[in-house]
C-alpha positions as CSV (number, residue, x, y, z in Angstrom):
1,M,98.7,32.7,96.5
2,L,101.2,30.7,98.5
3,V,104.8,31.7,97.8
4,N,108.1,31.2,99.6
5,L,110.3,33.9,101.2
6,K,112.8,34.1,98.3
7,E,109.9,34.7,95.8
8,I,108.3,37.4,97.9
9,L,111.5,39.2,98.7
10,K,112.3,39.3,95.0
11,I,109.2,41.5,94.6
12,A,110.6,43.8,97.3
13,E,114.0,44.0,95.6
14,E,112.5,44.8,92.3
15,E,110.3,47.5,93.8
16,K,113.0,48.7,96.2
17,N,110.7,48.5,99.2
18,A,110.1,46.0,102.1
19,I,107.5,43.3,102.7
20,G,105.8,43.4,106.1
21,M,105.9,40.2,108.3
22,F,103.1,40.1,110.9
23,N,102.7,37.4,113.6
24,A,99.5,35.5,113.4
25,T,99.0,34.6,117.0
26,G,95.4,33.4,116.4
27,F,92.7,33.4,113.9
28,D,91.7,37.0,114.5
29,S,95.2,38.3,113.7
30,L,95.5,35.9,110.8
31,Q,92.3,37.4,109.3
32,A,93.4,40.9,110.0
33,V,96.8,40.6,108.3
34,V,95.7,38.8,105.1
35,T,92.5,41.0,104.7
36,A,94.7,44.1,105.1
37,A,97.1,42.9,102.4
38,E,94.2,42.0,100.0
39,E,92.6,45.4,100.5
40,L,95.8,47.1,99.6
41,N,96.7,44.5,96.9
42,K,100.1,44.0,98.5
43,P,102.2,40.9,99.2
44,V,102.6,39.9,102.9
45,I,104.3,37.5,105.2
46,I,102.3,35.8,108.0
47,A,104.3,34.2,110.7
48,H,104.2,31.9,113.7
49,A,106.9,32.6,116.3
50,E,108.1,29.7,118.4
51,V,107.7,31.8,121.5
52,H,104.0,32.2,120.7
53,N,103.4,28.4,120.5
54,V,102.1,28.4,124.1
55,F,99.1,30.6,122.9
56,N,98.3,28.8,119.6
57,D,100.0,25.5,118.9
58,V,101.5,25.5,115.4
59,S,99.9,22.1,114.7
60,M,96.5,23.9,114.9
61,V,97.2,27.4,113.6
62,G,99.8,26.3,111.0
63,P,97.4,24.5,108.6
64,A,95.0,27.4,108.8
65,M,97.8,29.8,107.9
66,V,98.8,27.7,104.9
67,A,95.2,27.3,103.7
68,V,94.5,31.1,104.0
69,A,97.7,31.8,102.0
70,Q,96.7,29.4,99.3
71,H,93.4,31.1,98.8
72,A,94.6,34.7,99.2
73,K,94.3,37.2,96.3
74,V,97.9,38.4,96.9
75,P,101.2,36.6,97.3
76,V,101.5,35.3,100.9
77,C,104.5,33.6,102.5
78,V,104.0,31.4,105.6
79,H,107.0,31.8,107.8
80,L,108.3,30.3,111.1
81,D,109.7,33.2,113.1
82,H,112.5,32.7,115.5
83,G,112.6,28.9,115.3
84,T,115.1,28.1,118.1
85,S,114.6,24.4,118.3
86,L,115.1,21.9,115.5
87,D,111.8,20.2,116.5
88,M,109.8,23.3,115.8
89,V,111.6,24.0,112.5
90,Y,111.0,20.5,111.2
91,K,107.4,20.6,112.4
92,A,106.9,23.8,110.3
93,L,108.5,22.2,107.3
94,R,106.1,19.2,107.6
95,L,103.1,21.5,107.9
96,G,103.8,23.2,104.6
97,F,105.4,26.5,105.7
98,T,107.2,28.1,102.8
99,S,109.9,29.8,105.0
100,V,111.6,29.1,108.3
101,M,113.9,31.1,110.4
102,M,116.6,29.0,112.1
103,D,117.5,31.4,115.0
104,A,120.7,30.1,116.5
105,S,122.1,33.6,117.0
106,A,122.4,33.0,120.8
107,L,124.8,30.2,120.2
108,P,128.5,30.4,119.3
109,Y,129.2,31.4,115.7
110,E,130.3,28.0,114.5
111,E,127.3,26.3,116.0
112,N,125.0,28.9,114.5
113,L,126.6,28.2,111.1
114,R,126.4,24.4,111.5
115,L,122.7,24.3,112.4
116,T,121.7,26.9,109.8
117,K,123.5,25.1,107.0
118,M,121.8,21.8,108.0
119,I,118.4,23.4,108.0
120,T,119.0,25.2,104.8
121,E,119.9,22.0,103.0
122,A,116.7,20.3,104.2
123,A,114.5,23.3,103.5
124,H,115.8,24.0,100.0
125,S,115.1,20.4,99.0
126,M,111.4,21.2,99.7
127,N,111.5,24.6,98.0
128,V,111.3,26.4,101.3
129,S,113.3,29.5,102.0
130,V,115.5,30.1,105.1
131,E,116.2,33.2,107.2
132,A,119.0,33.3,109.8
133,E,120.3,35.8,112.2
134,L,123.7,37.3,113.0
135,G,124.1,39.8,115.8
136,R,121.6,40.1,118.7
137,L,118.8,42.5,119.4
138,V,119.0,44.0,122.9
139,T,115.7,42.3,123.8
140,G,114.5,38.8,123.2
141,E,111.5,37.9,121.0
142,A,109.2,38.1,124.1
143,G,110.5,41.6,124.8
144,S,112.7,40.7,127.7
145,A,116.1,42.4,128.1
146,E,119.0,40.3,127.0
147,T,121.9,42.7,127.4
148,N,124.3,42.9,130.3
149,V,124.1,46.3,131.9
150,E,127.8,46.9,131.1
151,M,127.3,46.2,127.4
152,K,126.1,48.7,124.7
153,A,123.7,48.0,121.9
154,E,126.5,48.4,119.4
155,D,128.2,45.3,120.9
156,F,125.5,43.2,119.4
157,Y,125.5,44.7,115.9
158,T,126.1,42.5,112.9
159,D,129.6,42.4,111.5
160,P,129.7,42.7,107.6
161,K,132.7,40.5,107.1
162,E,131.3,37.8,109.4
163,A,127.9,38.1,107.6
164,E,129.5,37.6,104.2
165,E,131.3,34.4,105.4
166,F,128.2,33.1,107.1
167,C,125.9,33.6,104.1
168,Q,128.2,32.0,101.7
169,A,128.8,29.0,103.9
170,T,125.1,28.4,104.8
171,G,123.3,29.3,101.5
172,I,120.5,31.1,103.3
173,D,118.0,33.3,101.5
174,A,117.7,36.3,103.9
175,L,119.6,37.6,106.9
176,A,118.2,39.2,110.0
177,I,120.7,41.8,111.3
178,A,121.1,43.9,114.4
179,F,121.6,47.6,113.9
180,G,119.7,49.3,116.8
181,T,116.1,47.9,116.9
182,A,114.6,45.9,119.7
183,H,111.7,43.5,120.2
184,G,108.6,44.7,122.1
185,F,107.6,48.3,123.0
186,Y,110.1,51.1,122.8
187,T,110.5,53.6,125.7
188,A,112.4,56.0,123.3
189,Q,113.0,56.2,119.6
190,P,115.7,53.7,118.7
191,K,119.0,54.9,117.3
192,L,119.6,53.0,114.1
193,D,123.0,52.6,112.5
194,F,122.2,52.6,108.8
195,D,125.9,52.1,107.9
196,V,125.6,48.6,109.3
197,V,122.6,47.9,107.0
198,K,124.4,49.3,104.0
199,N,127.7,47.5,104.6
200,V,126.1,44.1,105.4
201,A,123.9,44.4,102.3
202,K,126.9,45.1,100.1
203,A,128.9,42.3,101.7
204,T,126.2,39.6,101.4
205,G,124.1,40.6,98.4
206,L,121.1,39.2,100.3
207,P,117.8,40.7,101.3
208,L,118.1,41.9,104.9
209,V,115.6,41.7,107.7
210,M,114.6,44.2,110.4
211,H,113.4,42.6,113.6
212,G,111.7,44.7,116.2
213,G,110.0,46.9,113.6
214,S,107.2,48.2,115.9
215,G,107.9,51.6,117.2
216,V,110.5,52.6,114.5
217,S,109.6,56.0,112.9
218,E,108.5,56.3,109.3
219,E,111.8,58.0,108.5
220,G,113.7,55.1,110.2
221,F,111.8,52.6,108.0
222,K,112.5,54.6,104.9
223,K,116.2,54.9,105.5
224,S,116.5,51.3,106.5
225,I,114.8,50.2,103.2
226,A,117.0,52.6,101.2
227,N,120.0,50.8,102.6
228,G,118.9,47.2,102.0
229,I,116.2,46.1,104.4
230,R,113.6,44.1,102.4
231,K,111.6,42.4,105.2
232,I,110.3,44.2,108.3
233,N,108.9,42.2,111.3
234,Y,106.0,44.1,112.9
235,Y,103.9,42.7,115.7
236,S,103.8,44.5,119.1
237,Y,102.0,47.7,118.0
238,M,99.5,45.7,115.9
239,S,98.8,43.6,118.9
240,K,98.4,46.7,121.1
241,A,95.9,48.2,118.6
242,G,93.8,45.0,119.0
243,Y,94.1,45.1,122.7
244,M,93.0,48.7,123.0
245,A,90.0,48.1,120.8
246,A,89.0,45.0,122.8
247,K,89.4,47.0,126.0
248,Q,87.1,49.7,124.7
249,V,84.4,47.2,123.8
250,I,84.6,45.5,127.2
251,E,84.5,48.7,129.1
252,S,81.5,50.0,127.1
253,G,79.3,47.3,128.7
254,N,77.3,47.0,125.5
255,T,77.9,43.3,125.0
256,N,78.6,40.1,126.8
257,Y,79.7,38.2,123.7
258,L,83.4,37.4,123.2
259,H,82.9,37.5,119.4
260,D,82.1,41.2,119.6
261,V,85.3,41.8,121.4
262,E,87.3,39.6,119.0
263,Y,85.8,41.3,115.9
264,A,86.7,44.8,117.2
265,A,90.2,43.7,117.9
266,M,90.5,42.2,114.4
267,Q,89.3,45.3,112.7
268,A,91.7,47.5,114.7
269,M,94.6,45.2,113.9
270,K,93.7,45.2,110.3
271,E,93.8,49.0,110.1
272,D,97.2,49.1,111.9
273,V,98.6,46.5,109.5
274,K,97.4,48.6,106.6
275,K,99.2,51.7,107.9
276,A,102.4,49.6,108.3
277,I,102.2,48.1,104.8
278,K,101.7,51.5,103.3
279,V,104.9,52.8,105.0
280,F,106.9,49.8,104.0
281,S,105.8,49.8,100.3
282,E,105.3,53.4,99.3
283,K,108.2,55.6,98.2
């Protein structure tokens, strides 16, 4: 069942849990994520990140994502993750995505607000939801460090008052915030500031989004959800699970067929996604 982000996050708010968002970088991961959600009978968000477009162009994988969502047995939102260019955001809207993230967080505040408001007006006219971001994670979407060595992670955290003004001015449906997580693989457990989550949730009244969800402890997820996180982006460790399974099949020497490798990777990713969904959705 194809739904938009606002609809799916309403389920999360009613149940006081979070919906997992998983990047579909190809048809194997797309199958893994939706099958996992169906087996657990849980809603899910599948996403295409602009930074992944080099691996699978949205014009090819996008229609497949929408079709899979339409035929799924559970509510599925099709989301553009970290849309940094207007061209990519508008392309996703034309392809039938039901949610887009206008990520102008690297730009000055006023420009972020202007671009986000413009996209929100266009998207809402098509019944498409919009996510935006205030604050910065210490790594970029591709996992590269973005911080100056002299700066601390707290320097990037989302400011509640600024978030309130931003959300009211733009009319967005969900806000991604910075409170201690990072994209990519963690070298140590992240130190999360749950007061940031609580204060931004209170100030904005909107569902909040955790980026860089891979590697956060179960306790970290639970506390984040208790304070207002309703969407959790999870990809790196799902991808690693698929990679390790593929590596094992290749090194076994038992097959020369790529489809055997891809199937093993898909199954491993599915099981990892199921574990994540259970953590996000169970009290």
